[in-house]
N, C-alpha and C positions, 0 to 999 in steps of 0.2 A: 591761196598763199603755203604755199610747202615749204614747211620749214624743220631746223632738226639741232639740237644742242648733242654738240660732237665730243668725246673725250679724250679724243687724240689729233693733233694738229694734220697726221696723215692722212685724215680719213676725207680731206680736203686737199687736190692737188696744189701743188707747190706754181704752179704756171698760172690756173682759176686762180688762187688766191694774189698773189702779184696783179695780175690785170685788174682787179678789182681797188686794189688799194691805191695804186699808182702814184706810191712815194717810195722815197728811200730814206726813208726815218727806219735806224739800223733795227732798233725793236720790237718793229710791228711784222720784218721778213719771217716767212715760213721756214728758213735754215734755223733764223733766232729762236723761235721758239720749237722745232724740232731739238734742238741743241739741251733745252733748258728738259725736254720730255725725254729725252733718250736716255740721260745721265740721272734721270731722278730726283732733278731740283723739283719738278712739279709732277706732283702725283697724288695719290690719296694718303699716300702715308706721308709725305712734308709737308702736307694742310694747303697745298696750293693746286688743287684737283682742277685740270681741263674742263671746261663745259663749255664751249666758245658757239656763241648763235648764230646758226647760219639762213639765209631768205634764199629762196630759190622761186623764179616763176615757174607757168606750168609747162614750161623749153626746158626746165630743171636748168637753166641759168644761174650763176649763182648774181644776186641782185644787192646784198646787202651782210655784214658780218658786224660779229662783236667781239671780241678777246672779253673771255671771262672766266673768271676760277671761283669754285667754289672754297670757301676757308671756313678751317676750322679752328685760327686763330688769327692775331692782326700782326704776327711777324712779317718782316719786308714789306711793307708799304709805303712807309716812312710818312702816313697822313695819322697820326696818334689817337685813337678811341678806345684804348684800354679803359676811362674812364664810362664811358658808356656799355659796356658788357659789364662790367662793377657795377651797375646801376640794375642792370638787366639781372646778373645774377641774385643782387640782394632784395629783386621782388618776387624771384623763384621762374625768372621766363629765361627762353635758354635767346644768348644772343648769336652762338654758333651752331649751324652753320648759316656764314653770310654769302652774297652775292658781289663778285669783285669785278670791275670793268678796269683792269689795270695790267702794265707788265711787269712782272715779279722782281722785286730786288731793283727797281731803277724808276726813281723819283724824277725824270725826266720829260717833259711836258710834250704831248705831241699827240698823233692820231690815235683814236681810240675804239673807234667804229667805222665803216666806210659802206658808202652805198653809193648807187649807181644814178641815182635821182633822189628826190623826195619823195617821191611816194613811195619808194622801196624801204626810203628813211623812215617813215611812218609807221611802215609793216615793221619793221623793226625792232620800233620804241612800243609797240603795240602788243608784238608777241611779248616781248619782256613785261609788261604789265600785266595781260594776263597770266604770264607764268608765274609771275609774285604773287598775285592772289590764291592760284590753287598749290604752291610750294610750301614747305616748311622753314623755306629763308627769312630770317629777320631783315633782312634788307637788302638795300643795291647801292655800292658806292664806285661811282667816276674816280678814280684817281688820275690827278695833271693830264686829265685833256688840253687840247689846245684851245683857241675861242673859236674854231669853225663850227665847234660842238655847241659851243654857246645858246643858239638858237634853239637847238634842238631839244637841248637839256633843259632849259630854264621857260620856256614857252611849248611846253609838251602838250595842249592841249586841242590841237589838232582838228581849227574850226574850220579848215576852208572847205571848199563842196568837194573835190577831189577825194579827199582822205575821210570826209564823213561817209563816202560812199562805200568805202571798206566796212564798214558797220551795216548791220539788216535793220536794226529799230529803230524807234526813237529811244525808247530804254535802254537799250543798249548805249549810244550815242551819250546819254545824258550822264549813266553809271560811268564809261570811259571816261568821259572829259572832265569830271567830279577825281575821279582819278587819279588821270597824269595831270592835270593842276597840281597837286601834292605831291606829285611823282620823285622831284627832287627839290634838293635846298643846297645853294653852293656856301662852302666852306675855302677860306683864304689862306694861303703861307707865303712865307716869304725866303726866298733862297737869292743868291749873289753871281750874278753872271757877267762876263767880260762884252760888249759890244765892240766891233770894228769900225771905226771912225775915217776907213782908205786912208788906214795905216800902210805903209812900202816895209816897215822894219821893226825891230822893238823900241828902239830908241825914238824912232817918229813916236810910238806909246807913252813912252818915259816922257818924251818932251809936253805932251799934256798934264803933265805933275807937275806942284807945287815943287819951286827948290829943296826946299827939305826934305821934301817925301821922296822927291825923286833920288834924292842922295843915299837915302835909307835901302831905295831898292836895291841901288848899285853894290852898296856894302853888303846886303845880305845874299845875292849872286858871289861877289869876290869871297867869302865865306868858303864856299864851295871847293873852289878851285883852289884854297890854303887846303883842302883835305887829299889832293894829288886824285882826285876822281873824274874820270872819265864817261862821259854820258852821251848816248850813242841812240839815236831815234830810226825807229825801225816800221815801215809800214807793212800790213798783215800777210802780205802775199809774199815777204820773203822769208815770213817766220817757218820754223821748222818744228815739227814734236819734240824736239828737247827744249825750245824756248819756252813752251808751253809750261813743260811739266817743270821748269827752273822756276817759270811765274809763280807758278801753283805753289811753290814749298814757299816762298817768299808771302805771296799773300796768307796760304795756312799758318805758318808763325805769326803772321802781325794779328791775324785773327784771335786766334788761341791766346794771344799776350792782353790783347782787350776784351777780349767778352768772354774767353774762359770756351769758348766750342772754335772748330774749324773752320766755319764760315759758309754761307749757306749754299757753294758752287763747288764742285769737284775739278780734279785733274783733267777730267774728263769732257767736264763741261765746257771747260774752256779751251781744248781744243777742239771738238767741233764748233765751237762758235768760229775761232779760228777757219776752221774749213766751211765753213757759211759764207761768211764775212769776209774775202781774204781784200778783201780792195775796201774795206771800213772799218777796217781795225789799226788799231796802232799802238806800238811797245817802245818806252822810255825807259831806259835803263843806267843805270851807274854799276861800273866796275872800279873795283879801287886800284891804285898803284903804287908800288913801293918804291924808292926813293934809295939811290946809291950813296956813298960817301958826301957828296956834294949837293945833295938834296935835290936831285935832279930824277925825274921820273922815271920809271923801267918801264914793262910791258906791265899792260892789267891784270890781275887775277883774271881765271877763266870762267867763275861765276858771279855773274851779277851780284851785288851787294842789296841793290834795291830796284824796284820796278814800278811803273805807272803803265796801266792798260786805260785806252782810252777807244770811244766807237766814233764815227763821225759820218754826215751825210751829205749834202752838195750846200746845205747851208749853215750847219752848226758841228759842234765838237765838242763829244762828250767826254767829262772825264769820271770814271767809273771805280776803278781798283785800285788797291797801292798795297804792296809787300814791301819789307825791308828785316835785314839780318843786322842792320849798323844802325844806330843814331848819330847823324852827323848833323851838327848847326847848320838850318838851310837848306838841307838835302829835299826835303819832301817838299817844298815851297817850289825848289828849281823844277824837279821833275813831272810835278802834280800840275802847278802853275804856270812858271815863265818858260818851262819849256814848249807845254800848251800852248802859249799865247803865239809863240815865235811860230808853230806847225801853222796855227790858224792863220795867221799875216800871209805865211806864204803860201797856203792855198786857198787866201780866199774868200774863207768862211766869215759868215757876221757876225756868229754869236758863240762863245763858248760856255758849256754849261757845267762848271766842274764837280757838280754834285749837292748832298744836302746839306743845310747848316754848316755852319764855320762863319764867325762875323771877322775872325781875323784875313776874310777875305778883301774887306772890303778897303784897307792901308793898302791894298794890291791891286787896284784898280777895278775888283767887281764891284759891278751896282745893284743893291739891293731892289729885287721886282718881286711885285707878287705872282704866284702860282695860286690853283684853284682843284678843288674838288667838288663831286656833289653827291650827294646823299639823301637816300628815301629809309626810316625806317616802318617795316608795315605795322607796326604796333601804335594807334592811335593819339594814346597820350607821349610816348616818349617821342611821337614825331613833334608833337609842339612845344615839348620842352628841349628837345633839339633845336629847333628853329630858334627860339627864345637864347640860346647858347651861342648857337651860330651869327646872331645880330651884336651881338654884345661884342663877341671874340673878334667879327671882322674891324671891327672900330679901331679896338686893339692894335691888330695885324696892320692895318693901312697907317695909323699913325708909329708904330714902332718901324716900319718900311721908312715912313718921310721921315722921322728921326734919325734912322741909320745912315740914310743919303746927305745929312748935313756932316758926316766924317769921311768923305771919299776925298782922295788925295787929288783930285784935279784940281785945276786953276779956276778961279773964280767964275769966267766968262764961258769956259765951258756947256757945251752943248750935252744933255745927259737921256737917254732914252726913257720915255713916260714908264711909271710903277705898273701900270696895267698893260705896257706893252706886248705880255705875251698873253693875255686875259681879254683885254678890250672891257677891261667890268664899266666903264661907261659910255660904252661905245651906243 
C-alpha cells in the first residue's frame, strides 16, 4: 500500500486529482488549493501547513486522498476548540500541532476525502490512524464533511473480511480495531441555508412568506434603491485583474475595521482563485450614482463601494467574502443574500450557503440546519472528557436549531428541509 504525505498540492497532477475526486465542489479543486499555497495563505508560516495524504496502488494509480493541514493554531477553522487548547496548556500538554482535515477559511459542507472504492477508503483511514500513533500531533479533526463520510468516520472499525485482510496478525487486528473505534467523535453545529423549492423567480420565494414578513423584505430592498446604488452581477470568466484588485481593497478595509488585521487572503490569492475557477466564481458589486438637480441618477462611480464574492458548483451557491467602503442601509443584505438568491434561482441551484453564523439570516428565509465535524484526541483522558462535552453540546445544538426554525418567516403550511439534511444525523 504505497502512500505519502505531500507538502504541496503540485506534487500530484491536477488531472490525477480531478479524476479521483469526481466532484465540482469548488473548494476541493486542485486550482483552488494551489491558489492558497502559491499566495502563501497556506504554508508553515501561516499555521496552515499542507500535509495531504495520498494512497496509491502497486501500479502507482492514485486510489485515495485526504486534504490535510498541520495546524499550529485554531484560526480560520470556524469550529471552535480554543477551550480544548487552554485545557491542554493548563495541564502542561501541547495541543499544537494538530492535524486538520478541512478547507482553510471555508466553513462550507462538502467532501473532505476521496477513494475509488471502500477498500481504498479503508486503507486511507488505516494509514491515518497509524500515523497519528507514530506522530506528535495532539489529534485529528475533520471539519464540515458531508454525509457521505459519516459511515467511514463513525464506524471506522473495519470488521469486514476484505478490510481485515489488510492486517497481518490477529494482535494487529485487535489493536487497530480498538483504536479505530475510538478514532472520532461527532460534533454538531448550526448554520442558516437557503433552499430552492422550485422557485421560478424571487417573487416566488417571497410568496412563501407570511404577508407581514414579505413586506419587510420588500421594504429592505427598496431602501437600497433610495441610495441611488447600481448593482452588477459578473461571473468569473468576465472578471479582469483590476476587478480582483478592487475587490481585495474592499475586503481588506472591511476586515481591518472588524478585526484589526487585513484578512487571511491576499490580492494575489483572489486573482489566482479567479484564474483557477473562472466558471465557478461570481462577483456582485455596488456602485454609487450621483444625481442631478432633479434627483435623477447620473453615471455610476468608476470603482465599486461594496462587493460580495461567491463560489458555486452544479448544486450549491457559496457566499464567501464581503467588502465595503460605505455603510448603506440594506446594502449588505442586498449583495450578500438577495442577489445571491436571485442568482441561485436563475441557475437552478438547489441550495445557498451564505457562510457561518448570523441569526439575522432566519428572517430573510435562511433555514437553520445542522452541520458536523469529527474529532479525535490522542490523549486518552482528554478524549473521554471531550466525548462527555460533545454529548451535552449536541443536545443543546439540536434544541437551538429546532427553536430557531420556529422564527422562520414562511407560511405555516410550508415544507422545510429536515434539520439534518446535510449530515443525515439519524440515517
